[in-house]
All heavy atoms as a GROMACS GRO file, in nm:
protein
  591
    1MET      N    1  11.664   8.710  10.419
    1MET     CA    2  11.598   8.609  10.496
    1MET      C    3  11.527   8.514  10.402
    1MET      O    4  11.460   8.558  10.310
    1MET     CB    5  11.498   8.676  10.589
    1MET     CG    6  11.424   8.578  10.674
    1MET     SD    7  11.296   8.656  10.770
    1MET     CE    8  11.181   8.699  10.645
    2LYS      N    9  11.539   8.386  10.425
    2LYS     CA   10  11.476   8.289  10.337
    2LYS      C   11  11.378   8.203  10.415
    2LYS      O   12  11.404   8.163  10.526
    2LYS     CB   13  11.580   8.200  10.271
    2LYS     CG   14  11.668   8.275  10.176
    2LYS     CD   15  11.753   8.183  10.098
    2LYS     CE   16  11.833   8.268  10.000
    2LYS     NZ   17  11.875   8.197   9.887
    3ILE      N   18  11.266   8.180  10.355
    3ILE     CA   19  11.166   8.089  10.410
    3ILE      C   20  11.134   7.989  10.300
    3ILE      O   21  11.092   8.027  10.191
    3ILE     CB   22  11.040   8.164  10.454
    3ILE    CG1   23  11.073   8.256  10.570
    3ILE    CG2   24  10.931   8.065  10.492
    3ILE    CD1   25  10.958   8.336  10.622
    4GLN      N   26  11.158   7.864  10.328
    4GLN     CA   27  11.134   7.756  10.232
    4GLN      C   28  11.199   7.786  10.097
    4GLN      O   29  11.138   7.768   9.992
    4GLN     CB   30  10.985   7.729  10.217
    4GLN     CG   31  10.920   7.681  10.344
    4GLN     CD   32  10.772   7.656  10.326
    4GLN    OE1   33  10.718   7.670  10.219
    4GLN    NE2   34  10.707   7.620  10.434
    5GLY      N   35  11.321   7.835  10.100
    5GLY     CA   36  11.396   7.858   9.978
    5GLY      C   37  11.360   7.982   9.899
    5GLY      O   38  11.417   8.007   9.795
    6GLU      N   39  11.267   8.062   9.947
    6GLU     CA   40  11.228   8.183   9.875
    6GLU      C   41  11.268   8.306   9.954
    6GLU      O   42  11.266   8.305  10.076
    6GLU     CB   43  11.077   8.185   9.850
    6GLU     CG   44  11.031   8.080   9.751
    6GLU     CD   45  10.885   8.096   9.716
    6GLU    OE1   46  10.834   8.209   9.721
    6GLU    OE2   47  10.823   7.995   9.686
    7GLN      N   48  11.300   8.410   9.883
    7GLN     CA   49  11.336   8.538   9.945
    7GLN      C   50  11.208   8.615   9.976
    7GLN      O   51  11.122   8.631   9.890
    7GLN     CB   52  11.424   8.618   9.848
    7GLN     CG   53  11.478   8.745   9.904
    7GLN     CD   54  11.596   8.722   9.994
    7GLN    OE1   55  11.658   8.618   9.990
    7GLN    NE2   56  11.627   8.820  10.074
    8ILE      N   57  11.197   8.664  10.098
    8ILE     CA   58  11.082   8.747  10.136
    8ILE      C   59  11.132   8.890  10.146
    8ILE      O   60  11.234   8.917  10.207
    8ILE     CB   61  11.022   8.704  10.269
    8ILE    CG1   62  10.950   8.572  10.251
    8ILE    CG2   63  10.928   8.809  10.321
    8ILE    CD1   64  10.861   8.533  10.363
    9ASN      N   65  11.058   8.982  10.085
    9ASN     CA   66  11.097   9.122  10.094
    9ASN      C   67  10.977   9.206  10.139
    9ASN      O   68  10.867   9.155  10.157
    9ASN     CB   69  11.153   9.173   9.960
    9ASN     CG   70  11.054   9.165   9.848
    9ASN    OD1   71  10.934   9.177   9.869
    9ASN    ND2   72  11.102   9.144   9.727
   10TYR      N   73  11.000   9.332  10.155
   10TYR     CA   74  10.898   9.424  10.206
   10TYR      C   75  10.774   9.424  10.116
   10TYR      O   76  10.661   9.424  10.166
   10TYR     CB   77  10.956   9.565  10.218
   10TYR     CG   78  10.855   9.667  10.260
   10TYR    CD1   79  10.810   9.672  10.391
   10TYR    CD2   80  10.802   9.757  10.169
   10TYR    CE1   81  10.716   9.764  10.431
   10TYR    CE2   82  10.708   9.850  10.207
   10TYR     CZ   83  10.665   9.854  10.338
   10TYR     OH   84  10.571   9.944  10.376
   11LEU      N   85  10.792   9.422   9.986
   11LEU     CA   86  10.677   9.428   9.896
   11LEU      C   87  10.589   9.304   9.907
   11LEU      O   88  10.466   9.315   9.900
   11LEU     CB   89  10.723   9.447   9.752
   11LEU     CG   90  10.794   9.580   9.724
   11LEU    CD1   91  10.844   9.583   9.580
   11LEU    CD2   92  10.703   9.697   9.752
   12ASP      N   93  10.649   9.187   9.928
   12ASP     CA   94  10.571   9.066   9.949
   12ASP      C   95  10.486   9.076  10.076
   12ASP      O   96  10.368   9.043  10.076
   12ASP     CB   97  10.662   8.943   9.960
   12ASP     CG   98  10.736   8.913   9.833
   12ASP    OD1   99  10.687   8.950   9.724
   12ASP    OD2  100  10.845   8.852   9.841
   13VAL      N  101  10.548   9.124  10.182
   13VAL     CA  102  10.478   9.138  10.310
   13VAL      C  103  10.369   9.244  10.298
   13VAL      O  104  10.258   9.227  10.348
   13VAL     CB  105  10.577   9.170  10.424
   13VAL    CG1  106  10.503   9.195  10.554
   13VAL    CG2  107  10.677   9.058  10.440
   14LYS      N  108  10.399   9.354  10.230
   14LYS     CA  109  10.300   9.461  10.214
   14LYS      C  110  10.180   9.412  10.134
   14LYS      O  111  10.065   9.443  10.167
   14LYS     CB  112  10.363   9.582  10.146
   14LYS     CG  113  10.268   9.699  10.137
   14LYS     CD  114  10.335   9.822  10.082
   14LYS     CE  115  10.234   9.934  10.072
   14LYS     NZ  116  10.295  10.057  10.019
   15GLU      N  117  10.204   9.335  10.029
   15GLU     CA  118  10.094   9.281   9.949
   15GLU      C  119  10.004   9.191  10.034
   15GLU      O  120   9.881   9.201  10.028
   15GLU     CB  121  10.150   9.203   9.831
   15GLU     CG  122  10.043   9.141   9.743
   15GLU     CD  123  10.102   9.056   9.632
   15GLU    OE1  124  10.217   9.079   9.592
   15GLU    OE2  125  10.031   8.964   9.588
   16LEU      N  126  10.064   9.106  10.115
   16LEU     CA  127   9.986   9.017  10.201
   16LEU      C  128   9.909   9.098  10.305
   16LEU      O  129   9.790   9.071  10.329
   16LEU     CB  130  10.079   8.916  10.270
   16LEU     CG  131  10.010   8.822  10.367
   16LEU    CD1  132   9.909   8.733  10.294
   16LEU    CD2  133  10.112   8.738  10.440
   17THR      N  134   9.973   9.196  10.365
   17THR     CA  135   9.906   9.280  10.464
   17THR      C  136   9.789   9.354  10.402
   17THR      O  137   9.681   9.364  10.462
   17THR     CB  138  10.006   9.382  10.524
   17THR    OG1  139  10.120   9.312  10.572
   17THR    CG2  140   9.944   9.459  10.638
   18HIS      N  141   9.806   9.404  10.280
   18HIS     CA  142   9.698   9.473  10.212
   18HIS      C  143   9.582   9.378  10.182
   18HIS      O  144   9.465   9.415  10.196
   18HIS     CB  145   9.747   9.539  10.083
   18HIS     CG  146   9.642   9.620  10.014
   18HIS    ND1  147   9.590   9.734  10.070
   18HIS    CD2  148   9.576   9.602   9.897
   18HIS    CE1  149   9.497   9.784   9.989
   18HIS    NE2  150   9.488   9.704   9.884
   19ARG      N  151   9.613   9.255  10.143
   19ARG     CA  152   9.507   9.157  10.118
   19ARG      C  153   9.430   9.125  10.245
   19ARG      O  154   9.309   9.105  10.240
   19ARG     CB  155   9.564   9.028  10.058
   19ARG     CG  156   9.580   9.036   9.908
   19ARG     CD  157   9.604   8.900   9.848
   19ARG     NE  158   9.748   8.874   9.856
   19ARG     CZ  159   9.802   8.756   9.868
   19ARG    NH1  160   9.727   8.648   9.873
   19ARG    NH2  161   9.932   8.742   9.875
   20ILE      N  162   9.500   9.120  10.357
   20ILE     CA  163   9.434   9.087  10.484
   20ILE      C  164   9.345   9.202  10.530
   20ILE      O  165   9.229   9.181  10.567
   20ILE     CB  166   9.539   9.054  10.592
   20ILE    CG1  167   9.607   8.922  10.559
   20ILE    CG2  168   9.474   9.047  10.730
   20ILE    CD1  169   9.727   8.891  10.645
   21PHE      N  170   9.397   9.324  10.530
   21PHE     CA  171   9.324   9.438  10.584
   21PHE      C  172   9.246   9.517  10.480
   21PHE      O  173   9.153   9.589  10.515
   21PHE     CB  174   9.420   9.532  10.659
   21PHE     CG  175   9.476   9.471  10.783
   21PHE    CD1  176   9.606   9.425  10.786
   21PHE    CD2  177   9.398   9.458  10.896
   21PHE    CE1  178   9.659   9.367  10.899
   21PHE    CE2  179   9.449   9.399  11.011
   21PHE     CZ  180   9.580   9.354  11.012
   22GLY      N  181   9.284   9.506  10.354
   22GLY     CA  182   9.212   9.572  10.246
   22GLY      C  183   9.193   9.720  10.270
   22GLY      O  184   9.287   9.792  10.304
   23ASP      N  185   9.071   9.766  10.255
   23ASP     CA  186   9.040   9.907  10.271
   23ASP      C  187   8.997   9.942  10.413
   23ASP      O  188   8.952  10.053  10.439
   23ASP     CB  189   8.930   9.947  10.173
   23ASP     CG  190   8.976   9.934  10.028
   23ASP    OD1  191   9.095   9.954  10.003
   23ASP    OD2  192   8.891   9.902   9.942
   24ASN      N  193   9.011   9.848  10.506
   24ASN     CA  194   8.970   9.872  10.644
   24ASN      C  195   9.074   9.952  10.723
   24ASN      O  196   9.044   9.999  10.831
   24ASN     CB  197   8.945   9.739  10.716
   24ASN     CG  198   8.826   9.666  10.657
   24ASN    OD1  199   8.734   9.727  10.607
   24ASN    ND2  200   8.832   9.534  10.662
   25GLN      N  201   9.194   9.964  10.669
   25GLN     CA  202   9.300  10.038  10.737
   25GLN      C  203   9.358  10.144  10.644
   25GLN      O  204   9.360  10.128  10.524
   25GLN     CB  205   9.413   9.943  10.780
   25GLN     CG  206   9.374   9.845  10.888
   25GLN     CD  207   9.348   9.914  11.020
   25GLN    OE1  208   9.413  10.011  11.056
   25GLN    NE2  209   9.251   9.863  11.093
   26HIS      N  210   9.406  10.251  10.704
   26HIS     CA  211   9.471  10.358  10.630
   26HIS      C  212   9.601  10.305  10.568
   26HIS      O  213   9.667  10.217  10.624
   26HIS     CB  214   9.500  10.474  10.726
   26HIS     CG  215   9.545  10.599  10.658
   26HIS    ND1  216   9.677  10.623  10.630
   26HIS    CD2  217   9.476  10.704  10.611
   26HIS    CE1  218   9.687  10.740  10.569
   26HIS    NE2  219   9.567  10.792  10.557
   27ALA      N  220   9.639  10.359  10.454
   27ALA     CA  221   9.757  10.311  10.381
   27ALA      C  222   9.885  10.321  10.464
   27ALA      O  223   9.969  10.232  10.460
   27ALA     CB  224   9.773  10.390  10.251
   28LYS      N  225   9.900  10.427  10.541
   28LYS     CA  226  10.021  10.442  10.623
   28LYS      C  227  10.025  10.337  10.734
   28LYS      O  228  10.132  10.289  10.772
   28LYS     CB  229  10.028  10.583  10.684
   28LYS     CG  230  10.061  10.690  10.584
   28LYS     CD  231  10.204  10.671  10.536
   28LYS     CE  232  10.243  10.783  10.442
   28LYS     NZ  233  10.378  10.768  10.391
   29ARG      N  234   9.910  10.302  10.788
   29ARG     CA  235   9.908  10.198  10.891
   29ARG      C  236   9.945  10.063  10.832
   29ARG      O  237  10.015   9.983  10.893
   29ARG     CB  238   9.771  10.189  10.956
   29ARG     CG  239   9.769  10.076  11.058
   29ARG     CD  240   9.685  10.093  11.176
   29ARG     NE  241   9.704  10.219  11.242
   29ARG     CZ  242   9.621  10.262  11.337
   29ARG    NH1  243   9.519  10.190  11.372
   29ARG    NH2  244   9.641  10.377  11.395
   30ILE      N  245   9.899  10.036  10.709
   30ILE     CA  246   9.937   9.912  10.641
   30ILE      C  247  10.088   9.910  10.618
   30ILE      O  248  10.152   9.806  10.636
   30ILE     CB  249   9.858   9.895  10.510
   30ILE    CG1  250   9.712   9.862  10.542
   30ILE    CG2  251   9.919   9.786  10.422
   30ILE    CD1  252   9.621   9.848  10.424
   31ASP      N  253  10.146  10.024  10.582
   31ASP     CA  254  10.292  10.032  10.567
   31ASP      C  255  10.363   9.999  10.698
   31ASP      O  256  10.461   9.924  10.700
   31ASP     CB  257  10.334  10.172  10.520
   31ASP     CG  258  10.298  10.200  10.376
   31ASP    OD1  259  10.269  10.105  10.302
   31ASP    OD2  260  10.301  10.319  10.338
   32SER      N  261  10.314  10.055  10.807
   32SER     CA  262  10.376  10.030  10.937
   32SER      C  263  10.361   9.885  10.980
   32SER      O  264  10.454   9.823  11.032
   32SER     CB  265  10.315  10.122  11.044
   32SER     OG  266  10.349  10.255  11.019
   33LEU      N  267  10.242   9.829  10.959
   33LEU     CA  268  10.219   9.688  10.992
   33LEU      C  269  10.309   9.597  10.908
   33LEU      O  270  10.363   9.498  10.959
   33LEU     CB  271  10.073   9.651  10.970
   33LEU     CG  272   9.972   9.705  11.072
   33LEU    CD1  273   9.830   9.683  11.023
   33LEU    CD2  274   9.994   9.639  11.206
   34SER      N  275  10.323   9.631  10.782
   34SER     CA  276  10.408   9.552  10.693
   34SER      C  277  10.553   9.556  10.739
   34SER      O  278  10.622   9.453  10.742
   34SER     CB  279  10.400   9.604  10.550
   34SER     OG  280  10.268   9.597  10.503
   35GLY      N  281  10.599   9.674  10.775
   35GLY     CA  282  10.736   9.688  10.823
   35GLY      C  283  10.759   9.610  10.952
   35GLY      O  284  10.861   9.541  10.967
   36ALA      N  285  10.664   9.619  11.044
   36ALA     CA  286  10.678   9.546  11.169
   36ALA      C  287  10.674   9.396  11.146
   36ALA      O  288  10.751   9.320  11.207
   36ALA     CB  289  10.568   9.588  11.266
   37ALA      N  290  10.587   9.350  11.057
   37ALA     CA  291  10.579   9.207  11.026
   37ALA      C  292  10.711   9.159  10.965
   37ALA      O  293  10.762   9.052  11.002
   37ALA     CB  294  10.464   9.179  10.931
   38LEU      N  295  10.768   9.237  10.876
   38LEU     CA  296  10.896   9.201  10.817
   38LEU      C  297  11.005   9.198  10.923
   38LEU      O  298  11.091   9.110  10.924
   38LEU     CB  299  10.933   9.298  10.705
   38LEU     CG  300  11.061   9.268  10.629
   38LEU    CD1  301  11.053   9.133  10.559
   38LEU    CD2  302  11.088   9.378  10.527
   39GLY      N  303  11.000   9.292  11.015
   39GLY     CA  304  11.098   9.295  11.125
   39GLY      C  305  11.086   9.172  11.214
   39GLY      O  306  11.187   9.115  11.256
   40VAL      N  307  10.964   9.128  11.241
   40VAL     CA  308  10.943   9.008  11.322
   40VAL      C  309  10.996   8.886  11.248
   40VAL      O  310  11.065   8.802  11.306
   40VAL     CB  311  10.793   8.990  11.356
   40VAL    CG1  312  10.767   8.851  11.413
   40VAL    CG2  313  10.747   9.096  11.454
   41LEU      N  314  10.965   8.875  11.120
   41LEU     CA  315  11.014   8.762  11.041
   41LEU      C  316  11.167   8.760  11.034
   41LEU      O  317  11.229   8.654  11.042
   41LEU     CB  318  10.956   8.765  10.900
   41LEU     CG  319  10.807   8.739  10.888
   41LEU    CD1  320  10.759   8.768  10.747
   41LEU    CD2  321  10.776   8.596  10.925
   42SER      N  322  11.225   8.876  11.021
   42SER     CA  323  11.370   8.885  11.008
   42SER      C  324  11.442   8.857  11.139
   42SER      O  325  11.546   8.793  11.141
   42SER     CB  326  11.408   9.024  10.957
   42SER     OG  327  11.546   9.039  10.954
   43SER      N  328  11.385   8.906  11.250
   43SER     CA  329  11.453   8.895  11.378
   43SER      C  330  11.413   8.770  11.457
   43SER      O  331  11.481   8.734  11.551
   43SER     CB  332  11.424   9.019  11.463
   43SER     OG  333  11.287   9.021  11.500
   44SER      N  334  11.301   8.710  11.420
   44SER     CA  335  11.248   8.594  11.495
   44SER      C  336  11.229   8.629  11.642
   44SER      O  337  11.259   8.550  11.731
   44SER     CB  338  11.340   8.473  11.481
   44SER     OG  339  11.353   8.437  11.347
   45SER      N  340  11.180   8.749  11.667
   45SER     CA  341  11.163   8.797  11.804
   45SER      C  342  11.042   8.889  11.811
   45SER      O  343  11.001   8.947  11.711
   45SER     CB  344  11.288   8.873  11.847
   45SER     OG  345  11.271   8.924  11.977
   46LEU      N  346  10.987   8.902  11.932
   46LEU     CA  347  10.877   8.996  11.954
   46LEU      C  348  10.919   9.112  12.044
   46LEU      O  349  10.836   9.183  12.096
   46LEU     CB  350  10.756   8.923  12.014
   46LEU     CG  351  10.693   8.820  11.923
   46LEU    CD1  352  10.579   8.749  11.995
   46LEU    CD2  353  10.642   8.885  11.795
   47ILE      N  354  11.048   9.132  12.059
   47ILE     CA  355  11.101   9.243  12.136
   47ILE      C  356  11.112   9.364  12.043
   47ILE      O  357  11.169   9.354  11.934
   47ILE     CB  358  11.238   9.206  12.196
   47ILE    CG1  359  11.222   9.088  12.292
   47ILE    CG2  360  11.301   9.326  12.266
   47ILE    CD1  361  11.352   9.030  12.340
   48THR      N  362  11.056   9.476  12.086
   48THR     CA  363  11.049   9.596  12.002
   48THR      C  364  11.185   9.632  11.943
   48THR      O  365  11.196   9.659  11.823
   48THR     CB  366  10.996   9.715  12.083
   48THR    OG1  367  10.871   9.679  12.141
   48THR    CG2  368  10.978   9.837  11.996
   49HIS      N  369  11.286   9.632  12.024
   49HIS     CA  370  11.421   9.669  11.980
   49HIS      C  371  11.470   9.575  11.869
   49HIS      O  372  11.523   9.619  11.767
   49HIS     CB  373  11.516   9.664  12.101
   49HIS     CG  374  11.654   9.709  12.072
   49HIS    ND1  375  11.689   9.840  12.062
   49HIS    CD2  376  11.768   9.639  12.050
   49HIS    CE1  377  11.818   9.850  12.036
   49HIS    NE2  378  11.868   9.728  12.028
   50ARG      N  379  11.448   9.446  11.886
   50ARG     CA  380  11.493   9.349  11.786
   50ARG      C  381  11.410   9.355  11.659
   50ARG      O  382  11.462   9.335  11.549
   50ARG     CB  383  11.489   9.209  11.845
   50ARG     CG  384  11.595   9.188  11.950
   50ARG     CD  385  11.598   9.047  11.998
   50ARG     NE  386  11.697   9.034  12.103
   50ARG     CZ  387  11.705   8.929  12.182
   50ARG    NH1  388  11.622   8.828  12.167
   50ARG    NH2  389  11.797   8.924  12.275
   51ILE      N  390  11.280   9.382  11.672
   51ILE     CA  391  11.195   9.398  11.553
   51ILE      C  392  11.247   9.515  11.470
   51ILE      O  393  11.258   9.507  11.348
   51ILE     CB  394  11.048   9.421  11.592
   51ILE    CG1  395  10.990   9.296  11.660
   51ILE    CG2  396  10.964   9.457  11.470
   51ILE    CD1  397  10.853   9.318  11.723
   52GLY      N  398  11.278   9.626  11.537
   52GLY     CA  399  11.332   9.742  11.468
   52GLY      C  400  11.464   9.712  11.398
   52GLY      O  401  11.486   9.755  11.284
   53HIS      N  402  11.550   9.637  11.464
   53HIS     CA  403  11.677   9.599  11.400
   53HIS      C  404  11.654   9.509  11.279
   53HIS      O  405  11.721   9.522  11.176
   53HIS     CB  406  11.770   9.530  11.500
   53HIS     CG  407  11.850   9.625  11.582
   53HIS    ND1  408  11.958   9.692  11.534
   53HIS    CD2  409  11.834   9.665  11.710
   53HIS    CE1  410  12.008   9.770  11.628
   53HIS    NE2  411  11.934   9.755  11.736
   54GLY      N  412  11.557   9.416  11.290
   54GLY     CA  413  11.525   9.330  11.177
   54GLY      C  414  11.471   9.409  11.060
   54GLY      O  415  11.509   9.386  10.944
   55LEU      N  416  11.383   9.505  11.089
   55LEU     CA  417  11.328   9.592  10.984
   55LEU      C  418  11.439   9.673  10.919
   55LEU      O  419  11.445   9.683  10.796
   55LEU     CB  420  11.223   9.686  11.044
   55LEU     CG  421  11.166   9.794  10.953
   55LEU    CD1  422  11.098   9.733  10.831
   55LEU    CD2  423  11.070   9.882  11.030
   56ALA      N  424  11.528   9.728  10.999
   56ALA     CA  425  11.639   9.809  10.946
   56ALA      C  426  11.729   9.724  10.857
   56ALA      O  427  11.770   9.767  10.749
   56ALA     CB  428  11.720   9.869  11.060
   57ARG      N  429  11.758   9.603  10.900
   57ARG     CA  430  11.846   9.514  10.823
   57ARG      C  431  11.783   9.478  10.688
   57ARG      O  432  11.850   9.481  10.586
   57ARG     CB  433  11.875   9.387  10.905
   57ARG     CG  434  11.969   9.291  10.839
   57ARG     CD  435  12.006   9.172  10.928
   57ARG     NE  436  11.892   9.108  10.992
   57ARG     CZ  437  11.866   9.114  11.123
   57ARG    NH1  438  11.944   9.182  11.204
   57ARG    NH2  439  11.762   9.052  11.174
   58GLU      N  440  11.655   9.448  10.686
   58GLU     CA  441  11.589   9.406  10.562
   58GLU      C  442  11.566   9.521  10.464
   58GLU      O  443  11.563   9.501  10.344
   58GLU     CB  444  11.455   9.339  10.594
   58GLU     CG  445  11.469   9.206  10.663
   58GLU     CD  446  11.540   9.102  10.578
   58GLU    OE1  447  11.513   9.095  10.457
   58GLU    OE2  448  11.622   9.027  10.634
   59ASN      N  449  11.544   9.643  10.517
   59ASN     CA  450  11.513   9.757  10.430
   59ASN      C  451  11.628   9.856  10.418
   59ASN      O  452  11.608   9.968  10.370
   59ASN     CB  453  11.388   9.829  10.480
   59ASN     CG  454  11.262   9.756  10.442
   59ASN    OD1  455  11.264   9.665  10.361
   59ASN    ND2  456  11.151   9.796  10.501
   60ASN      N  457  11.746   9.820  10.468
   60ASN     CA  458  11.862   9.910  10.464
   60ASN      C  459  11.830  10.046  10.525
   60ASN      O  460  11.856  10.151  10.466
   60ASN     CB  461  11.914   9.927  10.321
   60ASN     CG  462  11.965   9.796  10.263
   60ASN    OD1  463  12.025   9.717  10.334
   60ASN    ND2  464  11.938   9.774  10.137
   61LEU      N  465  11.773  10.044  10.644
   61LEU     CA  466  11.737  10.165  10.716
   61LEU      C  467  11.834  10.186  10.832
   61LEU      O  468  11.908  10.096  10.870
   61LEU     CB  469  11.595  10.154  10.772
   61LEU     CG  470  11.483  10.129  10.673
   61LEU    CD1  471  11.352  10.103  10.748
   61LEU    CD2  472  11.466  10.248  10.580
   62ILE      N  473  11.829  10.304  10.890
   62ILE     CA  474  11.904  10.332  11.011
   62ILE      C  475  11.827  10.268  11.126
   62ILE      O  476  11.707  10.292  11.142
   62ILE     CB  477  11.921  10.484  11.032
   62ILE    CG1  478  12.001  10.544  10.916
   62ILE    CG2  479  11.986  10.514  11.167
   62ILE    CD1  480  12.005  10.694  10.915
   63ALA      N  481  11.894  10.188  11.206
   63ALA     CA  482  11.828  10.111  11.312
   63ALA      C  483  11.749  10.200  11.408
   63ALA      O  484  11.637  10.166  11.447
   63ALA     CB  485  11.931  10.028  11.388
   64LYS      N  486  11.805  10.314  11.444
   64LYS     CA  487  11.738  10.404  11.538
   64LYS      C  488  11.600  10.444  11.488
   64LYS      O  489  11.502  10.444  11.564
   64LYS     CB  490  11.825  10.529  11.558
   64LYS     CG  491  11.763  10.637  11.643
   64LYS     CD  492  11.854  10.758  11.650
   64LYS     CE  493  11.787  10.870  11.725
   64LYS     NZ  494  11.873  10.988  11.731
   65HIS      N  495  11.588  10.475  11.361
   65HIS     CA  496  11.461  10.519  11.304
   65HIS      C  497  11.362  10.403  11.290
   65HIS      O  498  11.243  10.420  11.311
   65HIS     CB  499  11.483  10.587  11.170
   65HIS     CG  500  11.572  10.706  11.179
   65HIS    ND1  501  11.541  10.818  11.255
   65HIS    CD2  502  11.692  10.732  11.126
   65HIS    CE1  503  11.638  10.907  11.246
   65HIS    NE2  504  11.732  10.857  11.168
   66ALA      N  505  11.413  10.286  11.255
   66ALA     CA  506  11.326  10.169  11.243
   66ALA      C  507  11.271  10.128  11.379
   66ALA      O  508  11.152  10.094  11.391
   66ALA     CB  509  11.402  10.054  11.179
   67ILE      N  510  11.354  10.134  11.482
   67ILE     CA  511  11.308  10.101  11.618
   67ILE      C  512  11.200  10.200  11.660
   67ILE      O  513  11.096  10.162  11.717
   67ILE     CB  514  11.425  10.103  11.717
   67ILE    CG1  515  11.522   9.988  11.684
   67ILE    CG2  516  11.376  10.094  11.861
   67ILE    CD1  517  11.656  10.000  11.754
   68LYS      N  518  11.221  10.327  11.630
   68LYS     CA  519  11.122  10.429  11.667
   68LYS      C  520  10.990  10.406  11.593
   68LYS      O  521  10.882  10.421  11.651
   68LYS     CB  522  11.178  10.567  11.632
   68LYS     CG  523  11.100  10.682  11.686
   68LYS     CD  524  11.170  10.813  11.652
   68LYS     CE  525  11.180  10.896  11.774
   68LYS     NZ  526  11.246  11.024  11.750
   69GLN      N  527  10.997  10.366  11.466
   69GLN     CA  528  10.876  10.339  11.388
   69GLN      C  529  10.797  10.224  11.449
   69GLN      O  530  10.675  10.233  11.465
   69GLN     CB  531  10.913  10.306  11.244
   69GLN     CG  532  10.795  10.273  11.157
   69GLN     CD  533  10.836  10.235  11.016
   69GLN    OE1  534  10.952  10.247  10.977
   69GLN    NE2  535  10.741  10.187  10.938
   70VAL      N  536  10.866  10.117  11.486
   70VAL     CA  537  10.799  10.002  11.547
   70VAL      C  538  10.741  10.041  11.682
   70VAL      O  539  10.628  10.004  11.716
   70VAL     CB  540  10.897   9.883  11.560
   70VAL    CG1  541  10.836   9.771  11.642
   70VAL    CG2  542  10.938   9.832  11.423
   71ASP      N  543  10.817  10.116  11.762
   71ASP     CA  544  10.769  10.158  11.893
   71ASP      C  545  10.642  10.242  11.882
   71ASP      O  546  10.547  10.222  11.958
   71ASP     CB  547  10.879  10.236  11.965
   71ASP     CG  548  10.839  10.275  12.106
   71ASP    OD1  549  10.805  10.183  12.184
   71ASP    OD2  550  10.840  10.396  12.138
   72ARG      N  551  10.639  10.333  11.787
   72ARG     CA  552  10.519  10.417  11.769
   72ARG      C  553  10.400  10.335  11.723
   72ARG      O  554  10.287  10.359  11.766
   72ARG     CB  555  10.548  10.530  11.671
   72ARG     CG  556  10.634  10.635  11.733
   72ARG     CD  557  10.651  10.754  11.642
   72ARG     NE  558  10.728  10.857  11.713
   72ARG     CZ  559  10.784  10.958  11.652
   72ARG    NH1  560  10.773  10.973  11.522
   72ARG    NH2  561  10.852  11.047  11.722
   73LEU      N  562  10.423  10.237  11.636
   73LEU     CA  563  10.314  10.151  11.592
   73LEU      C  564  10.255  10.076  11.712
   73LEU      O  565  10.134  10.070  11.728
   73LEU     CB  566  10.362  10.051  11.487
   73LEU     CG  567  10.260   9.942  11.449
   73LEU    CD1  568  10.144  10.003  11.371
   73LEU    CD2  569  10.326   9.833  11.369
   74LEU      N  570  10.341  10.019  11.792
   74LEU     CA  571  10.294   9.939  11.906
   74LEU      C  572  10.231  10.024  12.016
   74LEU      O  573  10.146   9.976  12.089
   74LEU     CB  574  10.408   9.855  11.961
   74LEU     CG  575  10.463   9.749  11.866
   74LEU    CD1  576  10.583   9.678  11.927
   74LEU    CD2  577  10.355   9.650  11.826
   75SER      N  578  10.271  10.149  12.026
   75SER     CA  579  10.212  10.235  12.130
   75SER      C  580  10.074  10.286  12.090
   75SER      O  581   9.997  10.329  12.175
   75SER     CB  582  10.306  10.353  12.162
   75SER     OG  583  10.314  10.442  12.053
   76ASN      N  584  10.043  10.281  11.962
   76ASN     CA  585   9.910  10.322  11.917
   76ASN      C  586   9.816  10.207  11.938
   76ASN      O  587   9.709  10.195  11.920
   76ASN     CB  588   9.910  10.364  11.770
   76ASN     CG  589   9.973  10.501  11.751
   76ASN    OD1  590   9.971  10.582  11.842
   76ASN    ND2  591  10.029  10.524  11.635
   0.00000   0.00000   0.00000
């Protein structure tokens, strides 16, 4: 996925998420937020299923597991 000619990856999103939340959130929650944010950017959608597919596509994950990860984040 490209934004303004640059490649965005999970580490870029995670770094930004960490800067925003800092030490106010647990590390695993920051990982989940980063993954969901990357999924939203990749899928251009706010539908849980599509966010999971976007996350899976960007991180080479199995779609079923990525969808479940996003669903659990949003249900908390």
